[in-house]
N, C-alpha and C positions, 0 to 999 in steps of 0.2 A: 504493500500500500504506500502511495506517495501523496504527500500533502504539501501544497504550496499556498501560503497565505498571502492574499493581496496586500500590496504595500499601502493600501488605503486603510488597512486595519492596524491599529497601534496598541490595542489592549485585548488580551484574551485570557479568560479564566482557564487555568490549567486543568480543571475538572472536565473541560470540553473534550479532552483526549482520553477520558476514562474507557470508552468502548473501542478505542482504536488499538487493539492489542497486536495487530499485524503491521502496524506502521513501521516502515523501513527508512523512508526518506522524508525529512521534514525541513522546509524552508520557511523561516519566520523572520525575515529581515526587518529591522527597526520595529520590533514588536515587544511589548512588555507582557510577560507572563505573570499572572496573579494567582496566588494560591499555592498548593502543594505540588512540587515537581514529580513526585512519585507516581502521579497519574499518567505520565508519559510512558510509552511502550518500552519494555525491556529489550525488544528486538530491534531497536533503532540502529541503523547502520551508518547513516549519513545525516549530519546536522549542519545546515547552513543558517547561521544566525548573525548576519552583518548588523553592525550598530547595536549589539547587545548592550543593555544598560547595566548589567550586573558587574560588580567588582570581582566576583568569583563564582564559578558554577557551584551550586549547593550540593551537599553530600548526598541528598536523596534523589538526585538526578541520575537515572539509570544510563550509564555510559559504557558498561562493560562489553557490549557487542559493537561499539562504534568503530567504524573503519575510517571515516572522514569527518573531521571537525573543522569547519570553515567559519571563523569568527573575525572576519576583517572589520576594521573600524569600530572595534568594540571598546568598552570602558574597563575591561578586565585589568586588574593590577596583578593578579596571579590567576592561573587558569582554573585550578581547583584546589580543594583542601588536601592536606597531606594524606598519605597512605591509600591513595586511589590508584589501582593498577589497571591499566587498559592494555591488555595483551593483544588486542586485535587492531588497534589504531595504527594506520599506515600514513595518513596525511593530516598534518596540523598546520593550519594557515591562520596566523594572527596578525597579518600585515596591517600596518597603520593603526595599531592599537596603542595610542599615544601614552597611555597611563601604565603600561606594562613596564615594570622596573627590573624584574629578574625572571630568568627562565625557570621552568620546572626541573625537578630531579628526573632526568631522562630514563632512569631505571624503571620508572612507572610506565613507560611506553616503549618496551624493548623491541617492538617490530616496526617502529617508525621508519618510513622510507623518504618522505618529503616533509621538510620543515621550512616554513616561510615566515620570517619575522621582519620582512622589509618595512621600513618606515616606522619601526617601533622606537621613537626618538628618545624615550626615557629609559630604555634598556641599558643597564650599566655593566651587566656581567652575563656570561654564559656558564651554566653549571658544569663543573668538571666531569660529571657523569656522561656528558655527550659522547665521550669516547666509547661508551658501551653500545652505541647504536650501530651494530654491525651491518644492518640492512639499509642505512641511510644513503641515498643516491643524490639528493639535492638539499643544499643548505643555503638559504637566501637571507643574508643579513644586510642587504643594501640599505643605506640611509639610516643605519642605527648610529646616530651621531653622538650618543653618549657612551657607547660601548668603549671600554678602556682597552681591553686586550682579549686575546683568544686563549682559552686554556690549552696547555700542552697536550692534553689528551685528544685534541682534535686530530692529531696525527695518527690516531688509531682507527680512523674511519676508513676501513679497508674497501668499502663499496662506493665511497663518495665519488661522483663523477663531475658535479658542478658545485663550485664554491663561489658565492658572490659576496664580496666585502666592499663593493664600491661605495664611496662616500661615508665610510666608517671613519670619520675624520680624526678620531683619537687613537685609532689602532696604529701603533708605531713599529710593530714587528710581526712577522709570521713565526709560527713555532719552528724551533731548530730542526726538528725531524719531519718537516713537511714533505721531504722527499720519500717518505715511507708510504705516502698516499698513492699507491700504484694505480688505482682505478681512475684517478683524477684526469679529466680531459679538458676541463674549462675552469680557469681561474680568472675571476673578474675582480680587480682590486684597484680601480681608478680612484684617485683622490685620497687614499689612505696615507698616513704620515710616515710610512716606512722609509728609512734612510738606506737600508742595505738588505738585500735578499740573503737568506741563509744559504750556506754552501750546499746543503742537501737539495736545494731547488733544482739543481742541474741533474738530479736523478729521476725526475718525473718523466719516465720514458713514454707514457701514454698521453701526456699533455699535448693538446692540439691548439688551444687558444689561451694566451696569457695577455691580459689587459692590465697594465701596471702604470698607467699615465698619472702624472702629478696634477694637482689642481691648477687650472689655468690662471686663476687670480693670483697665485703665488709668483707668477712671472711679472706681474705689474706692481712693482714696489713704489712706495712713496719716496719723495726726494730725501726724507729724513732717514728711512730705513736703508736706502741706497748709500747715503753718506756714511752711515754706521758700518755697513758691510765693507766699504772701501778702507775705512780706518782700522778695522779689526785685523789682528795678525792672522796670516794665512797658515793653515795647517801644513806641515811638511809632508804628512801622509794623509791626503784627503781620502775620505771613505768612498769606495767604489760601490755603486748601487748593485751591479751585477756580480754574481759569484765568480770565482777564478776559473771554473770549468763548467761548460754548459752542453757539451756534445752528447750527453746522455738524453737530451731533449729531442730524441730522434723522430717523434711524431709531430713536433711543433710546426704548425702551418701559418699562424698569425701571432705577431708579437707587437704590442703597443707599449712604447716607452717614452712618450712625449712628456716634456716638462720635468725630467728627472735629473737635470744638472749634469748630463753626461758629456764627456770629452773623448777625444780619440785615444787617450791613455787609459780609459776606464773600461776597455772591452776585454773579455776573456780571450786567451790565446787561441782557443779552439772555436771561437764564434763562427768562423767560416765553415765549420763542419756541420752546421745545422742543415742537413740535406733535404728536409721537407719544407723549409720556410719559404712562403710565397708572399706574405704581406709583412712589411716592417715599417712601423711609424716611429721616427726619431725626431719629430718636430719639436720646436721650442727647447732645443738643447744647445750646448756650448762648444760645438765643434769648430775648429778653424779649418781642419782638413778632414775629409771623410776617412774613417779607419779603413785600411787596406783590406781587412777581413770581409768587409761588406761585399766587395767585388768577387769574393770566392764562393758566395752562396749560389749553388747551382740552379735552384728553382725560383729565386726571388723575382717576382713580377711587379709588385707594387712597393715603391719606396717613397716615403713621405718625409720631407725635410723642411716643411713650412716653418717660417719664423726662426730659423737657425741664423740669427743675425750676425754671428761671428764667422760663419762659414765662408771661406774664401775660395776654395777650389774643390772640385771633384775629379778624381782621376782613377783609372784602373780598368780592369777587365770586367765588363758587365755582359754576361752571355744571355740573360733571360729577361732583364728588366724591360717591361713594356710601358709602365707608368712611373714617371719621376716628377714629383711635385716639389719645386724649390721656391714657391711663392713667398715673398717677403724675406728672402735671404739677402738682406740689403748690402752685405759685404762681398757678395759673389763676384769673382773676377774671372774664373776659368772653369770650363767644362772640358774634360779631356777623356773621352771614352776610347779605349783601345780594343780593336777587334781581336777576338781570340784566335 
């Protein structure tokens, strides 16, 4: 049995569900339920309750057979009370729940496959137990602007294919053992505050897309901050964003590194061995000359260098590049492509 309540209805007595014992799918977006929640079917498999007004799902709400819980734009501060085990839950979507401050203990949802917390702007921590989710394939934390850091146990997510950390503005590092996430195919981390990738990053042999661009507004400094940076002493050993070896990224087809303060000296010695790389975005970086290793990439087709304002020349052997974007490279003096 499926029940979808019209969005024109905003208040329902829970007793109205008393005779709906076979109810499997329930959609009650922006609805207030009044009364005892124990009247809802114990066989409920899918609950879609956008804009839920509750701070927490009550203990007498039968959720033990739930497979999908979709509570986007809700008022929940925590999902449910302690000691509630949902062995069948596979999908949990709490995106844009602005009042959610901490995640649940993930030992309560051991079969979870999809976790979406995008836009949960008050979320400050992810429970260490997330490493127990052996079936998790998608973790979306995009726009969790108050999230401080990731627990080290995230490296234990052996089935995870997509990790989205974009615009998690306070996250300043990835777990040291991120390279052990062998199923990972997509890492989206634009705008995070990370200064250096861990060395194990180069071991992600199944990674296909890595988007690690910096925030664009960081490149537009005020005259005061610019003056301060010029007067500050320069480090003799500047931090390199990329790890020293990356040739283990044998499946990587797209790499976004715009706005990461890169120079020609900060590239791994084996960067030219990325045999599958087709798309490379190096815009808004600090090159004077393009690193020689770029010309060694055998399948590179799209190369983006926009707003590399210090870039003076590009030379080398480019066997496959079909699109080269050097717009706003205001110091460009010479293009010198050598035929192989």
